[in-house]
C-alpha positions, 0 to 999 in steps of 0.5 A: 501541521500533524502528520500520522506517522504510520505502524509497524507494516510487520515485525522486523525479524519476520520480515527479514526471515521471509523476504530474505528467502525469497486502454487508458480510461481515466487520468490524464497525468503527464510525466513529472516535471522536474525542478530544480533541487531545493536544498530543504529535500536534500537536507532531509535525506542527509540528516536521515542518512537516506540514500535517495529521496523523492518527492511529488506533487500531482495537482488537480485532478483528471478533468484537469489533466493533472500534472506532477510536480517532482523533486529528487535528491540523492543516489540509487545505492548508497556507495555509488554515484548513480543519481536517483531521478523522478522517472525511476520505479519505487517499491509501494510496499503497503501502498499495494493495500489500497490498491487491493481494497479497490479491487475488491470495491469492483467485486462487490459492485458486480451484483453477481458476485454476491458480496457485500463489505458485511458479507462474512469470510464463511459466506465469501469463502465458503470453501475455507475448512475448521473456520473458529467459530469466534470468527463467525462474524468476521466481514470483508470490512473487518479485514479490510480495516484490520479489525479481524483480530489477527496476531500476525506474527504468532500466526506466521511463527506458528505456520513458519514451514508452510511459509518457507514451502511457499517461498520455495515453490511448494505451492503456487502463489493462489494455493499459498493463499488458501492454505494461509487463509485457512490456517489463520481462520482456524485459529481463535482470534486475539481479540473480538473481531471488529472490536479493535484495530490490529494491523494485519499483512495476513487480512489483505492476503486474505482479500486477495485469496477472495480475488483468486477465488473470483478470477482463477485465471490469473488470480489477484496477479493478474486481476490487479493488471487487468482490472486496475493498471490496465484501465488506469494507464498505469503501464509502469507497475508491477509486482515484486522487487524494483526491476533493474536491467541485470542482477547487478546493474543500477538500473532503478533505485537499490533497496536498503537496510538502515544502518549506523548510520549509513544505509546497508544496500542488499541485492535487488532482488529482495522483496516480501514473498510473492504471495504476500502480493495483496498486501505490499509488493507493488512497485510504479514510477511516480507517472503510473502511481499518480494515475491511481492517486488521482483516481482517489482525489477525484472521488474524494472531492465528491466527482463522478468516476467511470471506474466505481460508483460513489457509494463504492468510494464512500466505504473506501474513504470513510473510517470502520469505526464511522460505518460501524458505529464503534466507539472511538480508542482514540487510535489509529483504529478511529480513522483506518478506512475498509480502502486501505487509508487512514482518513486524517482530520487536519484544518491545516489543509482545509479539513481531512487528507487520506494518508497511507505508507508502506514498506518492505524494511528496504524501502519506504513510501508515503501517498497522500491525497489532500482534499482541501488542496485538490491534489496529491503528494508522493513520496519515497525512498530506498531505504527502510525505517525512515518513518521520520524521513518521510513525516519531514517531507510531508511537512514540507510539502503542506508548508510549501518549503520544498519548491514544488 
C-alpha cells in the first residue's frame, strides 16, 4: 500500500527561531468510541520513540451518521504517567491549510466578492504595492497549490526583523500578514509562477490576508470560527498551542522535539507565530476535526452538501496540474490540489484518497479521506519528525491490522 510521506513544511531552524518567539449544519459525528488497545499501535509508538500516538477511523459520512472508532497509546508528556486519551486536543499543523482553502472556496462562491481561482493577486489584493512584474500572473490557485515560486526560507530570513516585530506584537495579525504579503510579492520568484511546485507556508498566509481583507471585523481568525467551525459544529477547535488548564498542567498532550532517542518536552505554550495561523496553527479534538473530514468525504463521494456547491469541491480535490493542464514532473506537485490536499492514486483502496500532514516541529498529524472505503482516518502524535511513524500507522489502518 503506497502512502506518500509529506515534504518539509518549513525549514527546521526557521521553525525553531519563530516558534520559540513567540448552529450544527452538517456532519452528524459522534464522540470517539475507544477500542481496546492493540499492541500494533503501541509497537509503532515505541519503535519511533513517540510520547503518545492516536489513530482514528471515521466511518461513513454525515448522511449515515458517521462513527469514530479510535485507539490511543502512550502519554501526554514524556517522563510523566498521564495517559493520552482519544478525547484530547491535538495540534493539526498544516492540516489547517485545507481549512483555509475551504474558506477561500467560500469567498469565491459568493459572486459579490468578484473572485475566482484564476484571479491574480494584483486583482484580488490591489492595495499591495510594488508587486514584482514576474508575479503579474500569480493566481489564487497557484498560491493554494504551492506554485507561486516563493522561497520561504530566503523570504523569512531577509525579513526576520519584521517577523520578530510581529511576534512581539508591534503589528496586529492582519497588519502582519499584509506586510509579509507585500514583501513576498515585491521579491522576484525563484521559479516562474505556475511552472513548478515549491511548498510554501507564505502562500497560505497570503490567502489568509485575502480573508482578512474580505472580513475586516476579525480577519481570518474570526472568519474560520464563524464560517467553518461553527456551521459544522466543530466546537472544540482553536488556534495556537494545544490548551492546558494551567501552564504546568498536563490536561492535553504537551509538545515535544525529537530527541536521541527520547522525545524532549517543551513548554506547552510553544507554537508557530500566530500570524501563520492560515498555514498551520489550528488544533481540534478528534470529534470536532472528524466533522471537517466528513464534509470533504461527502463531497469526494460526489454527494451534495449545503456548505459548498460540487464545482467548488471539484477544484479543492483536483490537482493543480490537472486544472492547469501542466506537464507532469513525477513529484508531489503533480497531485497537490488548491484545496490543501494531495490526491493520491492507490488501487489498494479502490482508487484515490486525499492526504495531508501537518507539523509545527513539535507535534505531527495526518489526515486521509478515502473515497473507495467511504471513510476517513486521523493520526496524531505529540512530537515532531514523526513522518515514518505516521506512514506506519496509515499502512496499518489500510491493512486492518490496528483493530480499528
